[in-house]
C-alpha angles and dihedrals in degrees: 000000000000138000121263111275092022126133121243093271092050098258121134131210098237093328125123108245123195115274119191119195117197111205137024102221123112094298099042096042098049092041092052091049093051093045091052091051087057090056098249126149101254131184119185117203109201137155089223137032093238147065110231112217091217098192088068095056093095087052089052090049092056094040097248093120127038110242092235090057090060094056123073111203117231094210109077097014101063097058112228096341112140111243116208116188111218149085123267111241098183147324127245099211094188096049092036095231134134116217113211144168114231128223089262093053096256121130128227144153132248116206117212143183091197125023124198115195112207103143093142122215137296131227111281108232121196122209094262116147111250096005098113092046099049112021124097119218130212107215100099138047088242091059092047092051092046092048092052093047091046095050094047090046091052091053092049092048093047092054089063097043124102098180104096095210095051090043092051091048092050092051097047118092124183122196115191116206127049095207123108098289096046096042094047091047098048092044093052096039094048089051094048096046091046089056090050095060095088086063090057106047092175090067116079118213093244092058094064107084129185122184128192113197129187139152089223119099094231143031112258095343091186088072092062130253097283098051092039090054090046089054091048092053091047091053091051091049087056091053099257114151103218115201112189125185085028135107140182117275102181138000128200132168092274108014141057124197118202127206091246089065097259116141116201129194096228140152098183126067121167117196114212097145101128142285137259136209120293111260089237089071095057092045091065094071092225128131115283137187118208090343094309127112113256111241136170127246088271088058094245123128111248110257092015110077089174093059122080129177133189143166122021090348096061136070096214117185113237105232091189090068127071118248121250124245090281092053095253119137124216115258125249110257115252096251132140089244093061094039092056093049094042086054090059092047093046092050091050092049094045090053090048091052086056093053099269117117131323128303120235133184120259110260123166132158110218110252095204136257136284126203124184110211097181131259112025092334131103141134126225140170104196112177091345096309118129112223133174138173124017095347091055088046092058091047092047096051092040091055093049092050089049093048096050106100103222135050091229093057091047090053093047095049092045089051092048091053092046093050098040111111129196091270128053114257092220115048092196137008099193090185103097118087117223092230090054091052094048098045096088092053097037094051097035097112098039119103 
């Protein structure tokens, strides 16, 4: 289907054209905002009315940032874009329609002239017995809130326990995944729980145990060996037992078995061991690479000039890197930094395909990485520099404030950081249901 006055491929000579954006993460949100500023007819299909600024989830989990500050509402910040609450079930490429299930369970179709796929990724679950039933994820604010409430509740419960086995299980926390999310989380949580111990005099410091587990040989290898080793030493100073080249073999309600043979009495497992492509991508029947949709440098899908993809859903060639002997370029890493900039490029190229402006290939030199390790500690690699400690902390927080899309959210997050003390203001939320917190992980691999 095409709009009135459109050409056969859906383009218009100065007309608007219907643009549907699937997803409201970094890619979808920033693309929709840019498209609306260009005066296009934009519909955003999203399961929620908010863009979660995921790098702040560890801050939410330790109480340093209010959960509302970490979510940017779609309504009111995307101009006159139409917001449709629902989940995409499939795409009819021939009819140019998106099939979706609405928030009320009803099904409907969204016609489009241009479609931008930015559905993000889902938690990558491995076939580990008990993992889906007992692990907590860290991809949503709900999960971060539940985790915080759960950890604080475990400490409170342990302080009243006399049974040594139950007490040890309550005070043992296992985080799986030594990438950015897992390392940031365990660093900040270990610091916070250690500072809580004076409030629970019955708990001795040695009873509180944090474990970080990963099959990788290093912590955050993307930061480089020096900063990765610095982060490892920081974790160990905070009492974290880091187990590299190790994974989880089995999880039950009160025990975790590691592949190195270690058995831990444990009632808390947090799964931060990576993500995989959204099931919507595989349902299209189009070529993929490592679970991501193959696109050209202009972010269109080969053979489908009306279809664009960005972020975690797209295998975007990195034009800043040289091709290999077979002529294939490396892919852009699925980071927020690239998703935000691909959003700008996709919006420009979509507008160009509708007769507004000129399309250009996506080309972005990586600006580096930032990792908040809690307190005065951080690690950052801005423009190739390797920073640690307070200098890296300033760079890290400055980048996050810059990346937040509205002045109000920047002010709220800055105020949260300024007001956050060493101890959480609320000892317990008690408002997050366990099933709500586990749903992202438990349903991660379902279409």
